[in-house]
Backbone as a ProteinNet text record, in pm:
[ID]
protein_1_A
[PRIMARY]
MEIGLFPLGIVLLPTERVPLHIFEPRYQELVGECIESDDEFGLLYADEDGVREVGTLARVAEVLERFDDGRMNVVVEGSIRFRVEELTRGRSFMTAEIGPVEDDDGDVDPETASKAAGSFRALAALAGAETEELDESSPQLSFELAAQVELPPDSKQQLLELRTEQERLEAVAELLDDARTALIATRELGERAKRNGSRAS
[TERTIARY]
-1671.5	-1644.5	-1511.4	-1490.9	-1364.4	-1314.5	-1180.3	-1112.7	-983.8	-927.9	-804.8	-690.9	-556.7	-470.4	-342.8	-292.6	-160.7	-50.5	21	129.4	248.8	309.8	396.9	493.5	601.7	700.3	682.9	560.9	510.7	378.3	365.5	227.5	161.1	31.9	-60.8	-144.6	-162.5	-257.1	-393.6	-492.4	-610.5	-572.5	-642.5	-644.3	-520.6	-397.6	-273.7	-298.2	-216.3	-223.5	-76.6	-49.7	83.7	66.3	192.7	198.3	247.6	197.1	247.3	256.3	373.7	396	357.1	258.4	194.4	261.6	347.9	425	379.5	371.7	344.9	202.8	194	76.2	-42.2	-19.8	-137.7	-181.7	-100.7	-138.5	-200	-159.7	-232.8	-359	-387.5	-518.5	-610.2	-544.4	-625.7	-651.2	-544.5	-570.9	-651.5	-642.4	-721.6	-881.2	-906.5	-1046.2	-1100.7	-1022.1	-1064.8	-1095.1	-1010.3	-1037.3	-1168.1	-1201.6	-1322.4	-1437	-1435	-1561.8	-1558.8	-1452.7	-1456.7	-1463	-1386.5	-1374.6	-1240.8	-1224.6	-1108	-1027.1	-891.3	-820.1	-762.8	-703.2	-633.6	-476	-421.1	-276.7	-225.9	-128.9	-65.8	82.3	139.7	276.7	344.1	435.7	505.5	656.1	749.4	888.8	952	1078.2	1138.4	1075.2	986	899.7	793.9	740.3	621.1	511.9	396.6	284.1	209.8	173.1	89.9	-54.8	-127.2	-266.2	-363.8	-307.5	-379	-323	-417.4	-391.1	-489	-470.8	-561	-639.4	-757	-834	-776.4	-751.9	-703.5	-795.9	-818.3	-886.6	-806.9	-816	-722	-793.6	-708.1	-763.5	-729.7	-616.8	-582.9	-490.6	-519	-430.5	-351.6	-215.4	-119.2	-72.7	-56.4	12.8	-20.1	-63.8	-76.4	24.2	86	194.4	129.3	193.9	137	156.6	241.6	259.6	180.7	76.3	1.8	30.3	169.1	207.8	137.3	127.3	62.7	124.3	108.4	144.7	27.7	-20.5	-145.5	-112.6	-202.1	-201.6	-327.3	-291.3	-391.5	-432.5	-529.2	-569.7	-607.8	-589	-616.7	-760.4	-837.8	-973	-973.1	-1028.6	-1033.8	-943.6	-920.6	-834.6	-915.8	-842	-906	-815.8	-860.3	-786.7	-817.8	-727.9	-741.1	-789.8	-900.6	-966.5	-940.3	-939.1	-921.7	-871.2	-752.4	-709.3	-809.3	-824.8	-905.4	-840.4	-894.2	-820.3	-905.4	-838.6	-889.2	-847.4	-783.5	-734.1	-573	-515.7	-377.6	-315.8	-384.5	-340.6	-397.9	-343.9	-395.4	-533.4	-601.2	-756.9	-781.5	-876.7	-903.4	-1048.5	-1100.1	-1223.9	-1157.5	-1214.4	-1171.1	-1273.2	-1227.1	-1318.3	-1254.4	-1346.5	-1280.4	-1217.3	-1130.7	-1043.5	-1118.4	-1186.3	-1242.2	-1167.2	-1169.8	-1103.7	-1180.2	-1128.8	-1183.1	-1244	-1341	-1391.2	-1299.7	-1316.7	-1209.8	-1209.3	-1206.1	-1197.2	-1059.2	-1038.3	-912.6	-889.1	-772	-744.6	-708.5	-769.6	-749.3	-599.8	-552.2	-404.8	-310.1	-345.8	-257.2	-281.5	-404.2	-419.7	-352.1	-349.6	-258.6	-117.1	-69.7	63.2	126.5	36.6	56.7	61.9	-37.9	-47.6	79.1	100.9	220.6	348.3	378.3	489	494.1	378	376.2	404.6	349.6	381.7	530.2	591.1	736.7	816.6	795.4	858.4	871.3	732.6	698.3	770.6	781.2	840.4	1002.4	1047.2	1193	1237.8	1136.7	1156.8	1140.5	1067	1031	910.3	828	714	578.1	488.6	389.6	291.2	195.1	87.8	-50.6	-134.9	-275.3	-331.7	-436.2	-498.9	-524.2	-494.3	-522.3	-641.5	-739.6	-857	-817.7	-786.6	-751.8	-848.6	-973.3	-1088.1	-1110.4	-1041.9	-1057.5	-1062.2	-1153.5	-1136.6	-1020	-966.1	-858.3	-716.4	-719.7	-602.4	-464.3	-446.4	-320.7	-282.6	-371.9	-343.7	-323	-393.3	-377.6	-242	-197.8	-61.5	48.6	40.6	144.7	153.8	49.6	32.2	109.7	136.4	216	373.5	406.3	550.7	617.3	739.5	806.5	845.1	774.2	806.7	850.6	921.3	944.5	833	843.2	726.2	669.5	768.3	746.3	671.6	710.5	634.3	487.9	476.3	344.5	256.4	316.2	236.9	192.9	271.6	226.8	122.9	113.2	-4.9	-107.3	-119.6	-233.3	-278.9	-212.7	-270.5	-292.5	-270.1	-327.1	-474.5	-539.7	-686	-762	-674.5	-750.6	-665.9	-736.2	-688.9	-588.8	-623.4	-537.1	-394.3	-391.1	-247.1	-179.8	-252.2	-200.6	-130.4	-228.8	-158.7	-44.8	-39.1	74.8	188.6	180.8	286.2	317.1	235.1	273.8	337.3	300.9	377.5	526.6	549.9	692	758.2	692.2	756.8	808.1	705.5	726.7	845.8	843.1	964.1	1096	1096.3	1222.1	1265.1	1164.8	1195.4	1256	1212.8	1256.3	1399.6	1427.7	1559.2	1653.7	1624.6	1710.6	1751.2	1630.3	1658.4	1755.7	1738	1830.4	1970.1	2001.2	2105.7	2194.3	2104.5	2157.2	2207.1	2133.9	2177.8	2295.9	2314.3	2432.8	2561.4	2542.2	2649.1	2678.2	2588.6	2620.6	2688.2	2650.8	2716.5	2867.3	2897	3008.1	3100.6	3045.2	3123.4	3173.2	3078.2	3109.9	3219.6	3211.5	3324.3	3453.2	3461.1	3574.8	3625.3	3550.5	3580.5	3648.2	3589.1	3648.4	3787.3	3805.3	3915	4032.8	4002.4	4074.6	4135.3	4045.6	4100.1	4167.9
3151.8	3062.9	3107.8	3135.8	3169.4	3050	3034.3	2913.4	2965.9	2903.1	2922.8	2873.5	2934.4	2891.6	2842.8	2729.2	2691.7	2677.8	2804.6	2785.3	2693.5	2604.8	2522	2494.2	2432	2414.6	2284.1	2243.4	2115.1	2135.8	2065.8	2069.5	1937.7	1968.4	1850.6	1838.3	1717.1	1697.2	1641.7	1655.9	1592	1442.8	1367.7	1225.6	1193	1280.8	1254.6	1271.5	1170.6	1175.6	1215.1	1312.1	1331.6	1363	1334.4	1328.7	1485	1564	1686.4	1700.8	1766.1	1789.8	1927.2	1958.4	2098.9	2155	2235.9	2297.3	2439.5	2528.1	2661.7	2701.9	2771.8	2790.2	2820	2916.4	2952.9	2847.9	2752	2640.8	2524	2515.9	2432.9	2462.4	2605.3	2649.6	2623.6	2650.4	2617.8	2464.2	2392.7	2236.7	2170.5	2241.9	2182.4	2217.7	2333.9	2367.1	2288.8	2256.6	2167.5	2027.6	1978.8	1844.5	1851.4	1950.3	1959.9	1959	2045.4	2065.2	1980.1	1900.7	1820.4	1896.6	2016.1	2117.5	2091.7	2167.1	2156.1	2294.3	2293.3	2402.3	2410.2	2532.3	2530.7	2526.3	2420.5	2404.4	2472.9	2563.5	2637.2	2624.1	2616	2596.6	2735.6	2735.2	2855.9	2820.2	2916.5	2905.4	3042.4	3056.7	3201.4	3298.1	3234.4	3316.3	3371.7	3309.7	3359.9	3245.5	3289.1	3195.1	3188.8	3051.9	3038.1	3079	3100.4	3128.5	2998.6	2898	2768.1	2672.1	2614.8	2512.2	2405.2	2319.8	2206.8	2225.1	2190.9	2178.6	2051.3	2054.4	1938	1915.9	1784.7	1737.9	1640.4	1657.5	1584.1	1431.1	1347.4	1207.3	1126.3	1162.4	1087.6	1157.7	1156.3	1231.5	1112.7	1115.9	1017.8	1042	1166.2	1190.5	1326.8	1340.8	1480.4	1488.7	1599.4	1637.3	1728.8	1725.2	1826.5	1975.8	2014	2135.1	2192	2098.6	2148.2	2101.3	2057.9	2011.1	1882.8	1833.4	1714.4	1679.5	1542.3	1472.7	1420.2	1463.3	1427.4	1370.2	1311.2	1265.5	1364.9	1434.1	1515.6	1446.2	1469.3	1417.5	1532.3	1533.6	1644.5	1604.7	1716.2	1693.6	1775.3	1883.7	1966.4	2079.1	2140.8	2250.6	2385.8	2478.9	2611.2	2725.7	2852	2963.5	3073.4	3130.3	3247	3365.9	3414.6	3535.2	3660.6	3659.2	3760.3	3732.3	3780.6	3748.4	3827	3753.9	3820.7	3844.7	3909.6	3943.5	3882.8	3889.7	3879	3739.9	3655.6	3531.7	3543.8	3453.2	3444	3382.7	3312.2	3255.6	3304.7	3289.7	3343.8	3282.5	3368.7	3336.7	3403.7	3334.2	3392.3	3353	3429.7	3402.1	3310.4	3214.3	3123.6	3075.7	3020.8	2987.3	2854.4	2783.4	2655.3	2667.9	2564	2555.9	2445.8	2476.4	2368.8	2362.1	2220.2	2200.6	2271.7	2282.3	2321.4	2201.1	2212.8	2101.8	2036.3	1909.1	1830.9	1701.9	1602.3	1455.8	1425.2	1312.4	1237.7	1122.6	1135.9	1030.1	887.8	790.4	672.2	620.2	645.7	612.8	683.9	806.7	917.2	854.1	799.7	760.6	625.4	532	405.9	435.6	537.2	566.2	611.3	694	745.7	623.1	540	433.2	336	326.6	230.3	293.4	419.9	486.6	459.3	474.6	458.3	300.4	213.3	60.3	44.6	87.5	72.6	114.6	254.4	290.2	230.3	178.5	111.8	-26.6	-99.7	-236.2	-214	-96.9	-74.6	-60.8	28	43.4	-67.2	-164	-277.1	-238.6	-150.9	-99.5	-167.1	-220.9	-282.7	-167.5	-196.8	-90.2	-164.2	-66.1	-112	-106.5	-187.2	-182.9	-43.7	-1.5	130	130	227.1	259.3	367.8	331.5	401.8	499.3	466.2	549.5	670.1	658.3	769.9	906.5	982.9	1134.2	1228.4	1142.7	1209.1	1124.2	1037.3	946.2	1023.2	1152.3	1213	1238.7	1290.1	1309.9	1184.8	1077.3	957.1	905.7	899.8	865.7	943.3	1080.8	1159.8	1165.5	1146.4	1138.1	1018.4	906.6	794.7	808.5	910.8	926.2	1055.7	1051.7	1173.1	1253.6	1370.7	1465.4	1589.3	1686.6	1800.4	1892.6	1969.9	2061.6	2155.6	2193.1	2280.7	2216.6	2097.9	2002.4	1966.8	1945.2	1904.3	2060.4	2153.7	2287.4	2304.8	2278	2293.5	2198.5	2087.3	1990.1	2034.7	2114.3	2143.3	2260.3	2338.7	2446	2425.8	2312.9	2279.5	2251.9	2279.2	2294.1	2193.7	2087	1964.8	1843.8	1732.8	1601.5	1562.3	1589.4	1533.1	1595	1725.4	1787	1739.6	1715.7	1665.2	1512.6	1427.8	1303.8	1315.2	1392.7	1402.5	1440.9	1544.1	1584.8	1487.5	1410.9	1318.3	1190.7	1146.1	1050.8	1091.1	1225.5	1270	1265.5	1307.4	1330.3	1193.9	1082	949.3	891.1	906.9	859.3	918.9	1064.4	1115.6	1058	1027.9	968.3	832.5	749.7	607.8	625.4	723.1	733.1	775.7	863.2	908.5	786.8	718	598.7	498.1	472.4	368.4	438.7	565.8	634.3	627.8	645.4	637.1	486.7	391.3	249.9	212	278	244.8	293.9	427.4	491.9	424.4	366.9	298.3	157.1	86.1	-35.8	-5.1	89.8	149.5	171.8	249	283	153	57.3	-77	-136.7	-146.1	-211.3	-147.9	-27.6	63.1	35.4	21	9	-117.8	-226.5	-372.5	-377.5	-301.9	-294.4	-243.8	-140.5	-59.9	-137.2	-216.3	-299	-429.9
1101.3	1216.5	1270	1403.4	1486.5	1553.3	1529.8	1605.3	1667.7	1742.5	1807.9	1705.8	1690.4	1597.4	1672.5	1626.1	1677.8	1568.2	1558.2	1453.1	1515.4	1416.1	1445.9	1326.2	1353.8	1248.8	1162.2	1172.8	1106	1026	912.1	844.6	879.3	922.3	933.9	823.2	760.6	636.6	676.4	616.7	642.5	636.7	731.7	778.1	842	851.2	914.9	1065.1	1144.6	1294.2	1333.6	1413.6	1466.3	1622.6	1686.3	1821.2	1844.2	1950.2	1986.4	2138.3	2170.8	2323.2	2324.6	2425.3	2457	2578.3	2569.8	2681.1	2718.3	2600.6	2645.9	2704.5	2800.3	2875.3	2796	2686.6	2597.3	2524.3	2472.8	2385.8	2496.6	2613.7	2716.8	2731.5	2734.9	2743	2625.6	2499.9	2366.3	2376.5	2372.9	2362.1	2470	2593.2	2698.3	2671.8	2619.6	2599.3	2480.7	2386	2275.3	2323.5	2413	2478.5	2546.9	2632.6	2704.3	2622.9	2508.3	2440.2	2305.3	2285.2	2163.8	2041	2047.2	1940.2	1870.7	1755	1667	1687.3	1668.1	1648.6	1509.8	1481.9	1359.4	1362.5	1284.7	1295.7	1157.6	1174.9	1066.9	1062.5	936.5	920.3	942.1	1029.2	1057.6	1056.4	986.7	967.5	974.7	938.1	922.8	827.7	730.2	649.2	694.7	826.3	868.8	881.6	919.3	928.1	809.1	742.5	629.1	664.7	551.6	574.8	550.8	483.7	477.6	567.6	631.7	729.7	749.9	849.5	866.6	1012.7	1006.5	1129.9	1212.7	1338	1414.6	1532	1545.6	1669.5	1755.3	1903	1983.3	1972.7	1917.1	1908.5	2029.2	2102.9	2198.8	2296.4	2424.4	2536.8	2582.8	2562.2	2590.7	2739.8	2770.6	2913.6	2945.2	3079.7	3144.4	3250.6	3271.3	3380.3	3472.8	3592.4	3699.8	3670.1	3583.3	3541.6	3439.6	3379.9	3279.6	3137.6	3131.8	3008.3	2960.8	2833.1	2795.2	2681.5	2652.4	2521	2473.4	2347.9	2277.6	2120.4	2061.2	1921.6	1858.3	1761.2	1700.8	1546.2	1500.9	1353.4	1269.5	1159.8	1068.1	1007.6	991.7	933.6	793.2	802.9	659.1	666	544.2	520	542.1	584.8	610	553.5	535.2	508.6	624.5	668.2	764.7	681.9	732.1	656.1	746.2	862.6	942.9	1094.8	1128.6	1257.3	1375.1	1484.5	1572.3	1710.5	1809.9	1932.8	2056.9	2182.6	2299	2367.3	2310.7	2382	2397.6	2493	2500	2371.9	2309.7	2186.6	2052.6	1937.8	1819.5	1794.2	1745.6	1693.7	1559.5	1494.9	1348.1	1314.4	1212.5	1140	1035.6	991	883.7	794	667.1	578.6	514.9	464.3	403.2	274.8	251.5	121.3	35.4	-60.6	-149.2	-274.7	-333.6	-471.6	-563.4	-674	-803.8	-867.1	-942.2	-1024.9	-1106.8	-1135.1	-1214.3	-1175.3	-1285	-1257.1	-1243.7	-1169.2	-1131.2	-1233.4	-1306	-1402.1	-1327.3	-1341.2	-1256	-1262.1	-1376.1	-1400.7	-1312.6	-1273.9	-1198.3	-1057.6	-1025.9	-880.1	-878.5	-968.8	-967.8	-956.7	-1035.7	-1025.5	-904	-818.1	-696.1	-597.6	-607.3	-516.4	-530	-672.2	-704.9	-659.6	-649.4	-601.9	-442.3	-374.8	-232.7	-197.7	-278.6	-239	-265.5	-388.1	-400.4	-289.3	-253.5	-139.5	2.6	35.8	154.2	134.4	29.2	0.6	42.2	-31.1	-8.9	132.4	222.3	342.1	447.7	389.7	461.3	564.3	535.6	609.1	558.5	652.9	629.8	601.8	512.9	465.2	476.3	480.8	481.8	338.7	307.5	172.8	122.4	17.9	-33.1	-111.9	-87.7	-173	-274.5	-405.4	-507	-558.6	-513.2	-546.9	-450.8	-340.4	-233.9	-288	-249.8	-301.4	-235.4	-109.2	-44.2	-42	-160.9	-178.1	-143	-229	-221.2	-83.6	10.7	155.2	227.9	198.6	275.5	236.3	123	100.8	158.7	140.8	196.8	339.8	405	554.5	620.9	514.1	579.2	564.3	504.8	475.1	528.4	558.3	595.5	494.1	480	384.5	423.4	354.5	400.4	412.2	521	536.7	436.6	359	236.9	131.5	118.5	9.5	60.4	174	246.1	235.7	253	248.3	117.5	20.6	-140.7	-158.8	-104.8	-138.7	-67.5	37.9	120.2	39.9	-41.2	-116.7	-258.1	-308.1	-442.1	-440.3	-545.9	-556	-622.8	-671.8	-754.4	-687.9	-680.4	-648.8	-736.7	-879.4	-983.8	-960	-930.9	-916.1	-787.2	-694	-577.5	-592.9	-655.8	-689	-776.6	-872.1	-956.6	-873.6	-780.7	-692.7	-589.9	-548.9	-449.6	-505.2	-628.8	-686.8	-708.8	-750.5	-769.2	-641.5	-523	-408.6	-359.3	-384.3	-338	-421.7	-544.9	-622.5	-583.9	-558.3	-504.5	-372.3	-287.5	-154.7	-168.4	-264.1	-288.2	-352.8	-450.6	-504.1	-400.7	-303.8	-199.2	-100.2	-64.7	16.3	-40	-175.5	-259.5	-239	-275.2	-273.5	-127.3	-22.3	102.6	136.8	91.8	122.1	46.1	-80	-159.7	-89.7	-49.8	23.6	142.9	225.5	339.2	310	206.4	173.1	115.2	47.7	0.4	115.7	222.1	342	407.4	413.7	477	430.9	280.2	207.3	222.5	214.9	237.2	367.7	466	595.6	622.1	558.7	577.8	504.3	388	314	412	468.6	547.1	663.8	734	830.7	794.7
[MASK]
+++++++++++++++++++++++++++++++++++++++++++++++++++++++++++++++++++++++++++++++++++++++++++++++++++++++++++++++++++++++++++++++++++++++++++++++++++++++++++++++++++++++++++++++++++++++++++++++++++++++++

């Protein structure tokens, strides 16, 4: 299967929705074609180390705004993971033959799923965020949890490349606990700064 590729400085996870501002003409062409034909394109994480080989297929879920010069604001939604097998030529944007990334066989320990969901609820409660009811038996629970939290791109890419849901849930639980610890520390620093400021005045 050949698709158009969009290398970006973000990682899109399956089930995740992200807003994109499309301004380069070649990507206006790619995304415009995908909107017209209701096709998907491949979103790959790119940074100073290069473009990764494992990414997520993205579909335009919503067109928010179109500009006279061709730029557009859209929301894309991640579907399934893929691996670049061979780059192809002939278009203004990158294209490639791709194959699916499938999980290895293995059961998920329900306790691991509960722990990851509990870590997510604890972080959401601390942040004061409203959350929807979680289905802890979902085969994509790891992605569904991680998609709702701001995580570093490198961490999200590692999740994308793990080949069992059990491993991903363990990693997500750890990432969510780290995020909660960081949020608590940030708030404590803020409170300390306020107290010091009031003493100084």
